[in-house]
DOGUNU-928382 format. One record per residue: residue in three letters; residue number from 1; x, y, z of N, C-alpha, C in turn. Coordinates in nm, 3 decimals, always signed. Layout:
tivo  torro  n_east  n_north  n_up  ca_east  ca_north  ca_up  c_east  c_north  c_up
ALA  NUM  X  Y  Z  X  Y  Z  X  Y  Z
...
end
This chain:
tivo  torro  n_east  n_north  n_up  ca_east  ca_north  ca_up  c_east  c_north  c_up
UNK  1  +0.085  -0.119  +0.000  +0.000  +0.000  +0.000  +0.088  +0.124  +0.000
UNK  2  +0.057  +0.224  -0.081  +0.141  +0.342  -0.093  +0.134  +0.426  +0.034
UNK  3  +0.251  +0.469  +0.083  +0.258  +0.556  +0.198  +0.211  +0.695  +0.156
UNK  4  +0.111  +0.749  +0.228  +0.056  +0.880  +0.191  +0.159  +0.990  +0.209
UNK  5  +0.268  +0.962  +0.281  +0.373  +1.061  +0.299  +0.467  +1.068  +0.180
UNK  6  +0.459  +0.971  +0.090  +0.547  +0.973  -0.026  +0.510  +1.090  -0.117
UNK  7  +0.610  +1.148  -0.182  +0.584  +1.260  -0.274  +0.491  +1.218  -0.388
UNK  8  +0.416  +1.316  -0.438  +0.328  +1.292  -0.552  +0.392  +1.350  -0.676
UNK  9  +0.394  +1.271  -0.783  +0.459  +1.308  -0.908  +0.353  +1.328  -1.016
UNK  10  +0.359  +1.441  -1.085  +0.271  +1.465  -1.199  +0.349  +1.437  -1.327
UNK  11  +0.299  +1.343  -1.407  +0.364  +1.305  -1.533  +0.285  +1.369  -1.647
UNK  12  +0.350  +1.457  -1.723  +0.284  +1.529  -1.832  +0.349  +1.489  -1.964
UNK  13  +0.279  +1.411  -2.043  +0.332  +1.363  -2.171  +0.215  +1.325  -2.260
UNK  14  +0.216  +1.369  -2.386  +0.105  +1.338  -2.475  +0.109  +1.195  -2.525
UNK  15  +0.221  +1.125  -2.503  +0.233  +0.986  -2.547  +0.183  +0.892  -2.438
UNK  16  +0.066  +0.832  -2.462  +0.007  +0.744  -2.360  +0.097  +0.625  -2.330
UNK  17  +0.168  +0.575  -2.434  +0.252  +0.458  -2.414  +0.377  +0.489  -2.332
UNK  18  +0.398  +0.617  -2.300  +0.506  +0.655  -2.211  +0.452  +0.689  -2.073
UNK  19  +0.351  +0.777  -2.066  +0.306  +0.825  -1.935  +0.240  +0.715  -1.852
UNK  20  +0.162  +0.627  -1.916  +0.091  +0.527  -1.836  +0.185  +0.419  -1.780
UNK  21  +0.274  +0.360  -1.862  +0.369  +0.264  -1.803  +0.460  +0.328  -1.699
UNK  22  +0.500  +0.454  -1.724  +0.585  +0.522  -1.626  +0.510  +0.543  -1.495
UNK  23  +0.381  +0.579  -1.505  +0.301  +0.594  -1.385  +0.291  +0.465  -1.306
UNK  24  +0.271  +0.355  -1.376  +0.263  +0.225  -1.310  +0.395  +0.192  -1.241
UNK  25  +0.506  +0.216  -1.312  +0.638  +0.185  -1.255  +0.664  +0.266  -1.129
UNK  26  +0.636  +0.397  -1.132  +0.664  +0.482  -1.016  +0.574  +0.444  -0.898
UNK  27  +0.450  +0.406  -0.926  +0.363  +0.363  -0.817  +0.415  +0.235  -0.753
UNK  28  +0.469  +0.145  -0.834  +0.526  +0.022  -0.780  +0.648  +0.050  -0.692
UNK  29  +0.713  +0.168  -0.715  +0.828  +0.206  -0.635  +0.786  +0.286  -0.511
UNK  30  +0.655  +0.297  -0.488  +0.606  +0.362  -0.368  +0.569  +0.507  -0.383
UNK  31  +0.584  +0.564  -0.503  +0.548  +0.703  -0.525  +0.401  +0.714  -0.565
UNK  32  +0.342  +0.827  -0.537  +0.207  +0.856  -0.584  +0.218  +0.932  -0.716
UNK  33  +0.126  +0.908  -0.808  +0.136  +0.971  -0.939  +0.002  +1.024  -0.985
UNK  34  +0.010  +1.120  -1.076  -0.108  +1.166  -1.150  -0.060  +1.190  -1.293
UNK  35  -0.146  +1.161  -1.390  -0.107  +1.168  -1.530  -0.183  +1.279  -1.601
UNK  36  -0.115  +1.343  -1.698  -0.178  +1.446  -1.781  -0.125  +1.432  -1.923
UNK  37  -0.216  +1.450  -2.021  -0.177  +1.434  -2.161  -0.129  +1.560  -2.229
UNK  38  -0.149  +1.676  -2.166  -0.101  +1.801  -2.223  -0.095  +1.906  -2.114
UNK  39  -0.052  +2.028  -2.151  -0.033  +2.134  -2.052  -0.165  +2.176  -1.988
UNK  40  -0.272  +2.183  -2.068  -0.402  +2.224  -2.014  -0.449  +2.126  -1.907
UNK  41  -0.434  +1.997  -1.935  -0.476  +1.897  -1.836  -0.387  +1.904  -1.713
UNK  42  -0.259  +1.934  -1.734  -0.167  +1.947  -1.621  -0.208  +2.063  -1.531
UNK  43  -0.246  +2.176  -1.592  -0.288  +2.292  -1.513  -0.413  +2.260  -1.432
UNK  44  -0.506  +2.185  -1.492  -0.626  +2.147  -1.417  -0.590  +2.057  -1.299
UNK  45  -0.497  +1.966  -1.322  -0.455  +1.875  -1.215  -0.391  +1.953  -1.100
UNK  46  -0.307  +2.050  -1.134  -0.240  +2.129  -1.031  -0.338  +2.217  -0.953
UNK  47  -0.445  +2.257  -1.018  -0.546  +2.338  -0.950  -0.626  +2.254  -0.850
UNK  48  -0.631  +2.123  -0.872  -0.712  +2.035  -0.788  -0.636  +1.981  -0.668
UNK  49  -0.505  +1.959  -0.683  -0.429  +1.902  -0.573  -0.281  +1.935  -0.588
UNK  50  -0.208  +1.947  -0.477  -0.065  +1.978  -0.485  +0.017  +1.856  -0.527
UNK  51  +0.127  +1.881  -0.593  +0.223  +1.775  -0.625  +0.360  +1.824  -0.580
UNK  52  +0.455  +1.732  -0.576  +0.588  +1.766  -0.529  +0.691  +1.779  -0.640
UNK  53  +0.662  +1.719  -0.755  +0.756  +1.723  -0.868  +0.678  +1.694  -0.996
UNK  54  +0.722  +1.756  -1.106  +0.658  +1.736  -1.235  +0.759  +1.678  -1.334
UNK  55  +0.720  +1.570  -1.400  +0.796  +1.516  -1.512  +0.727  +1.565  -1.638
UNK  56  +0.798  +1.641  -1.720  +0.733  +1.719  -1.825  +0.796  +1.695  -1.962
UNK  57  +0.712  +1.654  -2.057  +0.756  +1.640  -2.195  +0.767  +1.779  -2.258
UNK  58  +0.866  +1.798  -2.344  +0.883  +1.928  -2.409  +0.791  +1.946  -2.529
UNK  59  +0.779  +1.842  -2.610  +0.707  +1.853  -2.737  +0.566  +1.796  -2.721
UNK  60  +0.469  +1.887  -2.705  +0.330  +1.846  -2.689  +0.241  +1.936  -2.774
UNK  61  +0.125  +1.888  -2.815  +0.032  +1.974  -2.888  -0.020  +2.085  -2.797
UNK  62  -0.053  +2.200  -2.855  -0.099  +2.312  -2.773  +0.019  +2.380  -2.706
UNK  63  +0.001  +2.415  -2.581  +0.109  +2.481  -2.507  +0.228  +2.388  -2.492
UNK  64  +0.347  +2.438  -2.524  +0.467  +2.356  -2.518  +0.518  +2.340  -2.376
UNK  65  +0.609  +2.244  -2.361  +0.664  +2.214  -2.230  +0.745  +2.326  -2.169
UNK  66  +0.819  +2.403  -2.253  +0.900  +2.511  -2.199  +0.815  +2.620  -2.137
UNK  67  +0.702  +2.652  -2.202  +0.612  +2.753  -2.147  +0.557  +2.710  -2.011
UNK  68  +0.512  +2.586  -2.004  +0.459  +2.536  -1.877  +0.569  +2.530  -1.772
UNK  69  +0.689  +2.491  -1.812  +0.801  +2.482  -1.719  +0.831  +2.618  -1.657
UNK  70  +0.828  +2.723  -1.738  +0.854  +2.857  -1.685  +0.754  +2.891  -1.574
UNK  71  +0.627  +2.862  -1.597  +0.526  +2.894  -1.498  +0.543  +2.809  -1.371
UNK  72  +0.574  +2.683  -1.389  +0.587  +2.594  -1.274  +0.704  +2.633  -1.185
UNK  73  +0.817  +2.670  -1.247  +0.936  +2.702  -1.168  +0.933  +2.844  -1.117
UNK  74  +0.870  +2.935  -1.189  +0.867  +3.076  -1.148  +0.758  +3.102  -1.046
UNK  75  +0.636  +3.060  -1.075  +0.522  +3.095  -0.992  +0.497  +2.995  -0.880
UNK  76  +0.517  +2.868  -0.908  +0.486  +2.765  -0.808  +0.609  +2.711  -0.737
UNK  77  +0.727  +2.740  -0.790  +0.852  +2.690  -0.733  +0.852  +2.537  -0.725
UNK  78  +0.796  +2.474  -0.828  +0.791  +2.328  -0.832  +0.915  +2.272  -0.900
UNK  79  +0.973  +2.165  -0.845  +1.081  +2.096  -0.917  +1.027  +2.034  -1.045
UNK  80  +1.105  +2.043  -1.153  +1.063  +1.991  -1.283  +1.178  +1.910  -1.344
UNK  81  +1.144  +1.793  -1.394  +1.238  +1.714  -1.475  +1.183  +1.709  -1.616
UNK  82  +1.257  +1.759  -1.712  +1.213  +1.757  -1.852  +1.243  +1.620  -1.911
UNK  83  +1.148  +1.569  -1.986  +1.159  +1.438  -2.051  +1.134  +1.460  -2.199
UNK  84  +1.237  +1.439  -2.282  +1.223  +1.479  -2.422  +1.312  +1.398  -2.515
UNK  85  +1.274  +1.399  -2.642  +1.355  +1.334  -2.745  +1.463  +1.427  -2.798
UNK  86  +1.460  +1.554  -2.759  +1.561  +1.648  -2.806  +1.692  +1.624  -2.733
UNK  87  +1.798  +1.600  -2.810  +1.926  +1.563  -2.749  +2.036  +1.664  -2.773
UNK  88  +2.011  +1.769  -2.851  +2.115  +1.868  -2.881  +2.156  +1.942  -2.754
UNK  89  +2.284  +1.972  -2.735  +2.329  +2.043  -2.614  +2.256  +2.174  -2.592
UNK  90  +2.227  +2.249  -2.701  +2.159  +2.376  -2.683  +2.017  +2.358  -2.628
UNK  91  +1.952  +2.244  -2.665  +1.819  +2.218  -2.610  +1.826  +2.189  -2.461
UNK  92  +1.930  +2.116  -2.420  +1.949  +2.087  -2.278  +1.970  +2.216  -2.199
UNK  93  +2.059  +2.301  -2.250  +2.089  +2.426  -2.180  +1.965  +2.513  -2.171
UNK  94  +1.889  +2.522  -2.283  +1.767  +2.603  -2.282  +1.669  +2.551  -2.178
UNK  95  +1.652  +2.420  -2.172  +1.561  +2.362  -2.075  +1.602  +2.390  -1.932
UNK  96  +1.731  +2.376  -1.902  +1.778  +2.400  -1.767  +1.772  +2.547  -1.731
UNK  97  +1.801  +2.634  -1.827  +1.795  +2.778  -1.798  +1.651  +2.825  -1.783
UNK  98  +1.556  +2.750  -1.836  +1.415  +2.784  -1.817  +1.373  +2.760  -1.673
UNK  99  +1.451  +2.681  -1.602  +1.422  +2.656  -1.461  +1.413  +2.510  -1.424
UNK  100  +1.422  +2.420  -1.522  +1.412  +2.277  -1.492  +1.529  +2.233  -1.404
UNK  101  +1.503  +2.134  -1.321  +1.606  +2.082  -1.232  +1.689  +1.972  -1.297
UNK  102  +1.634  +1.905  -1.398  +1.707  +1.798  -1.465  +1.648  +1.779  -1.604
UNK  103  +1.719  +1.705  -1.688  +1.682  +1.689  -1.829  +1.714  +1.546  -1.869
UNK  104  +1.612  +1.469  -1.902  +1.628  +1.328  -1.937  +1.583  +1.307  -2.081
UNK  105  +1.664  +1.240  -2.160  +1.630  +1.219  -2.300  +1.567  +1.082  -2.322
UNK  106  +1.477  +1.077  -2.420  +1.413  +0.952  -2.459  +1.499  +0.884  -2.566
UNK  107  +1.502  +0.752  -2.569  +1.445  +0.658  -2.470  +1.523  +0.662  -2.339
UNK  108  +1.459  +0.627  -2.230  +1.522  +0.637  -2.099  +1.501  +0.509  -2.021
UNK  109  +1.587  +0.489  -1.922  +1.575  +0.376  -1.831  +1.492  +0.423  -1.711
UNK  110  +1.377  +0.361  -1.685  +1.294  +0.405  -1.571  +1.369  +0.405  -1.439
UNK  111  +1.465  +0.314  -1.425  +1.540  +0.309  -1.299  +1.626  +0.434  -1.283
UNK  112  +1.685  +0.478  -1.394  +1.765  +0.601  -1.388  +1.677  +0.722  -1.360
UNK  113  +1.560  +0.727  -1.424  +1.468  +0.838  -1.400  +1.425  +0.841  -1.254
UNK  114  +1.398  +0.725  -1.196  +1.362  +0.718  -1.054  +1.473  +0.774  -0.967
UNK  115  +1.597  +0.738  -1.000  +1.711  +0.790  -0.923  +1.720  +0.941  -0.933
UNK  116  +1.692  +0.994  -1.052  +1.697  +1.140  -1.070  +1.584  +1.208  -0.994
UNK  117  +1.467  +1.145  -0.992  +1.355  +1.200  -0.914  +1.394  +1.209  -0.767
UNK  118  +1.450  +1.102  -0.714  +1.491  +1.101  -0.574  +1.597  +1.208  -0.547
UNK  119  +1.691  +1.225  -0.642  +1.797  +1.325  -0.624  +1.741  +1.466  -0.623
UNK  120  +1.650  +1.495  -0.715  +1.590  +1.630  -0.720  +1.511  +1.658  -0.593
UNK  121  +1.435  +1.560  -0.546  +1.356  +1.579  -0.425  +1.445  +1.597  -0.302
UNK  122  +1.564  +1.535  -0.303  +1.656  +1.556  -0.191  +1.710  +1.698  -0.191
UNK  123  +1.735  +1.753  -0.312  +1.787  +1.890  -0.321  +1.680  +1.992  -0.287
UNK  124  +1.555  +1.962  -0.317  +1.445  +2.054  -0.289  +1.333  +1.976  -0.222
UNK  125  +1.345  +1.946  -0.093  +1.246  +1.864  -0.023  +1.107  +1.924  -0.032
UNK  126  +1.003  +1.840  -0.032  +0.865  +1.890  -0.039  +0.838  +1.995  +0.067
UNK  127  +0.779  +2.105  +0.024  +0.745  +2.211  +0.116  +0.857  +2.306  +0.149
UNK  128  +0.980  +2.280  +0.099  +1.091  +2.367  +0.127  +1.137  +2.435  -0.002
UNK  129  +1.124  +2.569  -0.013  +1.167  +2.637  -0.134  +1.318  +2.624  -0.152
UNK  130  +1.360  +2.624  -0.279  +1.502  +2.607  -0.310  +1.582  +2.731  -0.274
UNK  131  +1.518  +2.848  -0.268  +1.587  +2.972  -0.238  +1.507  +3.050  -0.135
UNK  132  +1.571  +3.145  -0.071  +1.502  +3.232  +0.023  +1.407  +3.322  -0.055
UNK  133  +1.280  +3.325  -0.017  +1.183  +3.400  -0.094  +1.154  +3.536  -0.031
UNK  134  +1.256  +3.601  +0.022  +1.243  +3.736  +0.073  +1.320  +3.832  -0.018
UNK  135  +1.272  +3.955  -0.025  +1.349  +4.056  -0.096  +1.475  +4.084  -0.015
UNK  136  +1.585  +4.104  -0.086  +1.711  +4.135  -0.020  +1.782  +4.250  -0.091
UNK  137  +1.838  +4.342  -0.013  +1.910  +4.457  -0.068  +2.059  +4.430  -0.068
UNK  138  +2.125  +4.479  -0.172  +2.270  +4.471  -0.178  +2.319  +4.581  -0.271
UNK  139  +2.414  +4.662  -0.224  +2.478  +4.766  -0.305  +2.376  +4.859  -0.373
UNK  140  +2.269  +4.894  -0.302  +2.169  +4.983  -0.359  +2.069  +4.916  -0.450
UNK  141  +2.080  +4.786  -0.468  +1.988  +4.709  -0.551  +1.900  +4.622  -0.462
UNK  142  +1.788  +4.577  -0.515  +1.699  +4.488  -0.441  +1.663  +4.369  -0.528
UNK  143  +1.686  +4.251  -0.474  +1.647  +4.128  -0.545  +1.508  +4.088  -0.499
UNK  144  +1.417  +4.076  -0.595  +1.279  +4.034  -0.565  +1.255  +3.899  -0.630
UNK  145  +1.268  +3.789  -0.553  +1.252  +3.655  -0.612  +1.110  +3.625  -0.655
UNK  146  +1.011  +3.691  -0.594  +0.873  +3.667  -0.634  +0.847  +3.718  -0.775
UNK  147  +0.904  +3.832  -0.809  +0.891  +3.887  -0.944  +1.002  +3.836  -1.035
UNK  148  +1.101  +3.769  -0.977  +1.220  +3.724  -1.048  +1.283  +3.843  -1.120
UNK  149  +1.321  +3.943  -1.038  +1.372  +4.068  -1.092  +1.468  +4.133  -0.993
UNK  150  +1.547  +4.227  -1.044  +1.631  +4.312  -0.960  +1.584  +4.456  -0.978
UNK  151  +1.554  +4.521  -0.866  +1.512  +4.661  -0.869  +1.637  +4.747  -0.858
UNK  152  +1.659  +4.834  -0.956  +1.778  +4.916  -0.961  +1.764  +5.039  -0.872
UNK  153  +1.874  +5.110  -0.854  +1.875  +5.226  -0.765  +1.777  +5.334  -0.809
UNK  154  +1.752  +5.346  -0.941  +1.661  +5.450  -0.990  +1.514  +5.407  -0.986
UNK  155  +1.488  +5.288  -0.933  +1.350  +5.241  -0.921  +1.305  +5.153  -1.036
UNK  156  +1.380  +5.153  -1.146  +1.346  +5.064  -1.257  +1.387  +4.921  -1.220
UNK  157  +1.342  +4.826  -1.298  +1.375  +4.688  -1.267  +1.415  +4.613  -1.393
UNK  158  +1.491  +4.507  -1.374  +1.531  +4.420  -1.485  +1.484  +4.279  -1.450
UNK  159  +1.424  +4.213  -1.546  +1.378  +4.076  -1.525  +1.494  +3.979  -1.538
UNK  160  +1.486  +3.870  -1.462  +1.588  +3.766  -1.466  +1.528  +3.638  -1.519
UNK  161  +1.610  +3.559  -1.587  +1.568  +3.424  -1.622  +1.571  +3.339  -1.496
UNK  162  +1.515  +3.220  -1.503  +1.516  +3.131  -1.386  +1.658  +3.101  -1.342
UNK  163  +1.745  +3.075  -1.439  +1.884  +3.045  -1.406  +1.954  +3.162  -1.341
UNK  164  +1.934  +3.283  -1.393  +1.994  +3.402  -1.335  +1.943  +3.426  -1.194
UNK  165  +1.813  +3.408  -1.176  +1.751  +3.430  -1.045  +1.805  +3.333  -0.941
UNK  166  +1.816  +3.207  -0.979  +1.865  +3.106  -0.885  +2.012  +3.129  -0.852
UNK  167  +2.091  +3.167  -0.953  +2.233  +3.189  -0.929  +2.255  +3.311  -0.839
UNK  168  +2.182  +3.419  -0.865  +2.194  +3.536  -0.780  +2.153  +3.502  -0.636
UNK  169  +2.048  +3.424  -0.620  +2.004  +3.384  -0.486  +2.114  +3.309  -0.413
UNK  170  +2.184  +3.221  -0.483  +2.292  +3.145  -0.421  +2.405  +3.236  -0.377
UNK  171  +2.439  +3.336  -0.457  +2.544  +3.430  -0.421  +2.502  +3.518  -0.304
UNK  172  +2.374  +3.557  -0.302  +2.323  +3.640  -0.193  +2.319  +3.563  -0.061
UNK  173  +2.304  +3.431  -0.070  +2.301  +3.349  +0.051  +2.432  +3.358  +0.129
UNK  174  +2.544  +3.373  +0.057  +2.675  +3.373  +0.122  +2.764  +3.482  +0.061
UNK  175  +2.733  +3.610  +0.090  +2.816  +3.718  +0.036  +2.958  +3.712  +0.090
UNK  176  +3.051  +3.760  +0.009  +3.194  +3.766  +0.044  +3.260  +3.629  +0.047
UNK  177  +3.187  +3.524  +0.018  +3.245  +3.390  +0.019  +3.251  +3.336  -0.124
UNK  178  +3.367  +3.285  -0.161  +3.384  +3.230  -0.295  +3.303  +3.101  -0.308
UNK  179  +3.220  +3.095  -0.412  +3.144  +2.975  -0.444  +3.209  +2.909  -0.565
UNK  180  +3.258  +2.790  -0.549  +3.326  +2.724  -0.660  +3.231  +2.699  -0.775
UNK  181  +3.284  +2.699  -0.896  +3.202  +2.669  -1.013  +3.140  +2.531  -1.000
UNK  182  +3.216  +2.436  -0.947  +3.164  +2.300  -0.932  +3.043  +2.297  -0.839
UNK  183  +3.051  +2.372  -0.728  +2.939  +2.374  -0.634  +2.818  +2.443  -0.695
UNK  184  +2.840  +2.556  -0.763  +2.729  +2.626  -0.826  +2.663  +2.540  -0.933
UNK  185  +2.745  +2.469  -1.010  +2.690  +2.381  -1.112  +2.606  +2.270  -1.050
UNK  186  +2.656  +2.215  -0.940  +2.583  +2.105  -0.876  +2.451  +2.154  -0.820
UNK  187  +2.450  +2.273  -0.758  +2.326  +2.327  -0.703  +2.226  +2.365  -0.810
UNK  188  +2.278  +2.410  -0.926  +2.189  +2.453  -1.034  +2.140  +2.336  -1.119
UNK  189  +2.229  +2.238  -1.144  +2.197  +2.136  -1.242  +2.211  +1.993  -1.193
UNK  190  +2.251  +1.975  -1.067  +2.256  +1.840  -1.013  +2.357  +1.751  -1.082
UNK  191  +2.319  +1.625  -1.098  +2.414  +1.524  -1.148  +2.451  +1.546  -1.294
UNK  192  +2.375  +1.626  -1.367  +2.408  +1.655  -1.506  +2.506  +1.771  -1.519
UNK  193  +2.558  +1.821  -1.408  +2.636  +1.945  -1.409  +2.751  +1.942  -1.508
UNK  194  +2.824  +1.831  -1.516  +2.943  +1.829  -1.600  +2.911  +1.846  -1.748
UNK  195  +2.787  +1.816  -1.786  +2.748  +1.832  -1.926  +2.726  +1.979  -1.961
UNK  196  +2.721  +2.066  -1.858  +2.692  +2.208  -1.882  +2.794  +2.295  -1.811
UNK  197  +2.923  +2.259  -1.824  +3.024  +2.326  -1.744  +3.043  +2.472  -1.781
UNK  198  +2.984  +2.521  -1.889  +2.989  +2.662  -1.922  +2.863  +2.736  -1.879
UNK  199  +2.765  +2.663  -1.827  +2.637  +2.724  -1.795  +2.652  +2.832  -1.689
UNK  200  +2.732  +2.808  -1.584  +2.749  +2.907  -1.479  +2.818  +3.031  -1.534
UNK  201  +2.925  +3.012  -1.612  +2.997  +3.126  -1.668  +2.906  +3.211  -1.757
UNK  202  +2.826  +3.146  -1.840  +2.736  +3.219  -1.929  +2.629  +3.294  -1.849
UNK  203  +2.577  +3.230  -1.745  +2.475  +3.294  -1.663  +2.533  +3.413  -1.587
UNK  204  +2.654  +3.397  -1.534  +2.722  +3.508  -1.465  +2.739  +3.627  -1.560
UNK  205  +2.781  +3.599  -1.683  +2.801  +3.706  -1.781  +2.671  +3.782  -1.807
UNK  206  +2.560  +3.709  -1.826  +2.432  +3.776  -1.850  +2.387  +3.855  -1.728
UNK  207  +2.411  +3.799  -1.610  +2.371  +3.867  -1.486  +2.449  +3.997  -1.469
UNK  208  +2.577  +3.993  -1.499  +2.658  +4.115  -1.489  +2.608  +4.223  -1.583
UNK  209  +2.567  +4.186  -1.703  +2.517  +4.285  -1.798  +2.386  +4.348  -1.749
UNK  210  +2.317  +4.281  -1.659  +2.190  +4.334  -1.610  +2.205  +4.420  -1.485
UNK  211  +2.305  +4.390  -1.400  +2.312  +4.462  -1.272  +2.441  +4.540  -1.251
UNK  212  +2.545  +4.515  -1.328  +2.671  +4.587  -1.312  +2.669  +4.715  -1.395
UNK  213  +2.728  +4.823  -1.342  +2.737  +4.948  -1.418  +2.828  +4.931  -1.538
UNK  214  +2.941  +4.865  -1.517  +3.034  +4.835  -1.626  +3.058  +4.684  -1.623
UNK  215  +2.983  +4.609  -1.703  +2.992  +4.462  -1.696  +3.132  +4.405  -1.715
UNK  216  +3.213  +4.471  -1.798  +3.349  +4.419  -1.821  +3.442  +4.449  -1.705
UNK  217  +3.399  +4.536  -1.615  +3.478  +4.568  -1.497  +3.388  +4.557  -1.374
UNK  218  +3.345  +4.436  -1.341  +3.244  +4.417  -1.236  +3.297  +4.455  -1.097
UNK  219  +3.207  +4.505  -1.015  +3.241  +4.538  -0.877  +3.151  +4.464  -0.779
UNK  220  +3.050  +4.393  -0.831  +2.957  +4.319  -0.745  +2.981  +4.169  -0.752
UNK  221  +2.971  +4.114  -0.872  +2.993  +3.970  -0.889  +3.138  +3.951  -0.935
UNK  222  +3.219  +3.907  -0.842  +3.363  +3.899  -0.866  +3.405  +3.755  -0.901
UNK  223  +3.515  +3.748  -0.973  +3.569  +3.618  -1.014  +3.692  +3.583  -0.933
UNK  224  +3.695  +3.464  -0.880  +3.813  +3.409  -0.817  +3.877  +3.317  -0.921
UNK  225  +3.980  +3.364  -0.987  +4.036  +3.288  -1.099  +4.077  +3.148  -1.056
UNK  226  +4.028  +3.051  -1.130  +4.055  +2.912  -1.098  +3.970  +2.859  -0.984
UNK  227  +3.885  +2.947  -0.926  +3.807  +2.902  -0.811  +3.658  +2.910  -0.833
UNK  228  +3.607  +3.031  -0.858  +3.463  +3.046  -0.874  +3.422  +3.191  -0.872
UNK  229  +3.310  +3.220  -0.806  +3.256  +3.355  -0.803  +3.211  +3.391  -0.662
UNK  230  +3.207  +3.523  -0.635  +3.160  +3.568  -0.504  +3.096  +3.705  -0.518
UNK  231  +3.005  +3.735  -0.424  +2.934  +3.862  -0.424  +3.003  +3.958  -0.327
UNK  232  +3.049  +4.071  -0.380  +3.122  +4.170  -0.301  +3.026  +4.279  -0.255
UNK  233  +2.937  +4.247  -0.161  +2.841  +4.344  -0.111  +2.778  +4.290  +0.017
UNK  234  +2.739  +4.382  +0.104  +2.662  +4.345  +0.221  +2.518  +4.317  +0.179
UNK  235  +2.457  +4.219  +0.241  +2.320  +4.179  +0.204  +2.231  +4.193  +0.327
UNK  236  +2.114  +4.254  +0.309  +2.019  +4.264  +0.418  +1.879  +4.232  +0.368
UNK  237  +1.801  +4.167  +0.453  +1.664  +4.134  +0.418  +1.578  +4.260  +0.422
UNK  238  +1.484  +4.270  +0.330  +1.391  +4.382  +0.329  +1.277  +4.352  +0.425
UNK  239  +1.248  +4.441  +0.521  +1.142  +4.414  +0.619  +1.009  +4.389  +0.549
end
């Protein structure tokens, strides 16, 4: 009998021959599941009951997986594992930068997918947000994770991608401390980190262009050559 304390997984895939056997397999492993054939059905399911993680196909009729992924990771802070036939590196990077926690290509081994589900849930336990959801000030700027934006000194704001928002949150968590590229990669992308070893550098570059006065001569997000990155500013929570 399934333990009601086990996480609930929403499987979103238009291919019945994938979602239904996968649902059966995960239930046999003690997880609770709900199935959806497209984004619209997934949204209805989420409105009816909470889930702890979403397995999401990218290529579906109607609303695509990337659009739904953005909403799930931005508004609901739900962990998402993308499940797709797209294998190009740029597709993987796009999916992860959209906010997904992992990226699994078809065909896949259900046992490996189960291991990835467990790993993602360990990094973001049910009911615990992955980042601090308070506004925080640093160097005259304010990070607003709810809007996924940085409010500049003049009152204007710049929007952040999911990857930029998560990376800035990690730096704000430990100002003045060098965060190694390996650690940042692991926190952002988990076990797939080595496949995207330029992802952190690219995200840092984009973030600097949004919040630094002179991106080529940064004074906030500093580089520790051969080590990683660190935030050179005092951080305070906004009351």
